[in-house]
C-alpha positions, 0 to 999 in steps of 0.5 A: 738269922738261921740256927742249923742251916745256911738258907736265910728264912728257916732255923733248921732244915728237916728232910724225912725223904730225899729225892725228886723229879725236875718239873720246872725250868727252875729245876734245871740246875737244882742245887740238890742234884749236885749235892746228891751226885757230889756228896750224899749218893743217896738216890739216882735224882731225877727217877722216882727212886725216894730215900726214907731219912734215919730214925735219928734225923726224925728225932731232931724235930722232937728236940727242937720243939722241946727247946721251944721257951729257951729259943723264945726267950732269945729271939721271941718267936717261934723256930721255923723248920723247912720241910723238906730242901731235898725232896717235895712233900707233895711229890707223887712218887713218895710213900703216902705212909711217908708223908702221913708220918710227916704230918703227924710229927707236924701235929707232934711238935706245935711249937714249931712253924713248919714251912712246906714249899712246893712245885706240886702245889696242885697235889695238896687237896688230894694228898691232905685228905689221904694223910687225914685218913690215915693218921688216927691217933692222936686225932684224924687230921683235918682234911680240908685244911692244914695244921695251924703250924703249917706255912704253905709255899708255892715255888714259882720262877716266872709270870706262866707258873704265877698264872697257873699255881696261885689260883691253886695255892690261894684254894688250899686253907693255910694259916700262912701261905707264901710264895718262893720265886728262886730262881727268878727267871724273868719278870712276874706281875700280879696286878690285874692277874689273869687268876683274879676276880677284877670286880673284887676290891681287897683291902689291907690296912685299910687301903684299897689294894689293887695287886689283886694277885697278892690277895691272900698272900702272907710273904714273898721270897725272891732271888736269883740262881747260884751254882753251876750254870746260874742264869743271871736276874735282871735286877728289875725283876726283884725291884719289880717284886719287892715294889708290888709287895710294898705297894699290897702290904706283903712282907718281902724277903730278897734272898740273893742276887745269886751267881751273877750280881748287878753292874759291870764289873771290871771291864779293863783287866777282864777280871769278871765275866760279864752278860747283858740281860733284857728285861724279857730274859734275853741275855748276851754274853760279854753285855754291851757298852754305851754305845752299842746295844747287841744285835737287834736290840735296843734301849727300850728292851731294858738291858741291864749289866750283870757281872759273875761274881759267885753268889757270896759276893754277889751278896743279898743287897737290892739297891744298897739294902737288905730286906729281911721281912717275915709274916707279921700274923705268924710271929707270935708265940702260939698259933 
């Protein structure tokens, strides 16, 4: 699925700049921070320090854009570029001129679909106006909407963030809007959500959609946490997202189980670290057996067993199959 990256839902990653500050529970075990500490040493993570990447790196999207016809002939779609995997495009600490340069590059590469994923979705509107004011050549970018080759995504990890950030995402005019719910740290429901106008009725494919919270969302990515210190994901959280997307007609991509795999593992030999996780996110190391739930727990709490298997072994299967759906209306050759 990927060309120049291991990320399952894109073909390339492009970092115009590097560095970030933690703003969410999902940032607690940031993979980018670990990469900076152990390999790249370009910035001190968690500060306001940001580093612009090299001119050579900035030329790569131009090469990908030039290779559009060849790629499309093989894959039947446009190339997807994730920017930025080691930063946040809409970070307040980023030099506004750098952000304007990125959007100039986006407009100069119309054959690429740019996936901009942010934990700061509330910044987008004002920053688009600033970018528009800075871009004079070949023509200013519209201050009220993103270019057509941009997919705008918001990262959420639990219900609180969904309630807070989905209304902000839906206010930004974008050709494609998506959610990245990774790491999935708790149950998330879109049914009768607090931000929805319940007097309105949305329809998708002619059918009444009672999952009003997904109206205006074109794609949902979900996955468990991986890496050192990873928190387990309850399998039912992922199943619920899958089923809500199916009911609403929204494409769903399950990226990974993460560090922890569903199931008990091999208790007899002690080969696996095991745990029990409740639907509300409580975790008990060592789990439980059929006759004994964790102290203070009951069967109605929806406990599930998980075992630490590592990202590769835990895999991408959800109930025995992969889920690799993408936005339908974004697959054409031309925006």
